[in-house]
C-alpha positions in Angstrom: 2.3 -14.5 -7.2 5.1 -12.3 -6.6 5.0 -8.5 -5.5 7.6 -5.7 -5.8 6.8 -2.4 -4.2 8.4 0.8 -5.4 8.1 4.5 -5.4 9.1 5.2 -1.8 11.7 8.2 -1.3 11.9 11.2 1.1 9.3 14.1 0.8 8.7 17.1 2.8 5.6 17.5 5.1 2.4 18.2 3.1 4.1 16.6 -0.1 2.7 13.6 -1.9 4.1 10.2 -3.1 2.6 7.5 -5.2 3.8 3.9 -4.4 3.3 1.2 -6.9 3.3 -2.6 -6.4 4.1 -4.8 -9.4 2.4 -8.4 -9.3 3.4 -11.4 -11.4 1.0 -14.2 -12.2 -2.7 -14.2 -13.4 -4.3 -15.0 -10.1 -3.5 -11.5 -8.8 -6.3 -10.3 -11.0 -8.7 -12.4 -8.6 -6.9 -11.3 -5.4 -7.9 -8.5 -3.0 -5.0 -6.1 -2.3 -3.9 -4.0 0.6 -1.0 -1.7 1.8 0.5 -2.0 5.2 3.6 0.0 6.9 6.0 -0.6 9.7 8.3 1.5 11.6 11.0 -0.2 13.7 9.9 -1.5 16.9 6.2 -1.5 16.0 3.9 -3.8 14.5 3.1 -3.9 11.0 0.0 -1.4 10.4 -3.0 -1.7 8.1 -3.4 1.3 5.8 -5.7 0.4 2.9 -7.5 -2.5 1.3 -9.0 -2.9 -2.3 -11.3 -5.6 -3.5 -10.3 -7.7 -6.5 -12.1 -5.5 -9.1 -11.6 -2.5 -7.3 -15.2 -1.9 -6.4 -14.5 -1.5 -2.7 -11.8 0.0 -0.5 -11.3 0.6 3.0 -8.9 2.8 4.7 -7.5 3.1 8.3 -8.6 6.1 10.0 -5.1 7.4 10.2 -4.8 7.8 6.5 -8.7 8.2 5.4 -9.0 11.3 3.3 -5.3 11.6 2.4 -4.4 8.3 1.0 -6.1 6.5 -1.9 -5.6 2.7 -2.9 -6.3 1.8 -6.4 -5.3 -0.9 -9.0 -5.0 -1.8 -12.8 -5.6 -5.3 -13.3 -4.6 -5.2 -17.0 -1.1 -4.2 -15.8 -1.1 -6.3 -12.6 -0.6 -3.2 -10.7 -1.4 -2.0 -7.1 -1.1 1.8 -6.2 -1.0 3.9 -3.1 -1.4 7.7 -3.8 -0.3 9.5 -0.5 -1.2 13.2 -0.2 -0.8 15.6 2.6 2.1 13.4 3.9 3.1 14.0 7.6 6.3 13.1 9.5 4.3 10.4 11.3 3.7 8.8 7.9 7.3 7.6 7.8 7.7 3.9 7.6 8.5 1.0 5.0 5.3 0.4 3.2 4.6 -3.1 2.1 1.8 -4.3 -0.6 -0.1 -7.5 0.1 -2.4 -9.6 -2.0 -4.9 -12.4 -1.4 -6.7 -11.3 1.6 -8.0 -13.9 3.8 -9.4 -11.3 6.2 -8.8 -7.5 6.0 -5.6 -7.9 7.9 -4.1 -11.2 6.8 -2.8 -11.8 3.2 -1.2 -14.6 1.6 1.3 -12.8 -0.4 3.7 -9.8 0.6 6.0 -7.6 -1.3 9.4 -6.5 -0.2 8.8 -2.9 1.2 9.7 0.6 0.2 11.0 3.3 2.4 9.0 6.5 2.8 10.4 9.3 4.9 8.6 12.4 5.6 10.6 15.4 6.8 9.0 18.3 8.8 
């Protein structure tokens, strides 16, 4: 399974962005998915998790109520809708699939930069 994240960019504080993650390979449909983010000099931070069928989701406290993870298995896509963005949301965002635990995944995308200006 290969993953490619897109949709990053620069937005003002309070704005919104929608990240997409395109997956190749049928197994994606049976894998859980997730989004992480990382800023230089810090560890990668878990953001959100979604089950293989979208039936359950889980969020980090830092984004709960502002971000929404979703998926469309028919299109082999994973999404992250980000609303009410803050400067501290600035990071490189990564999608992941095949979760062994909530924080460990077998496949990773290449990352997309999100910059939130104040």
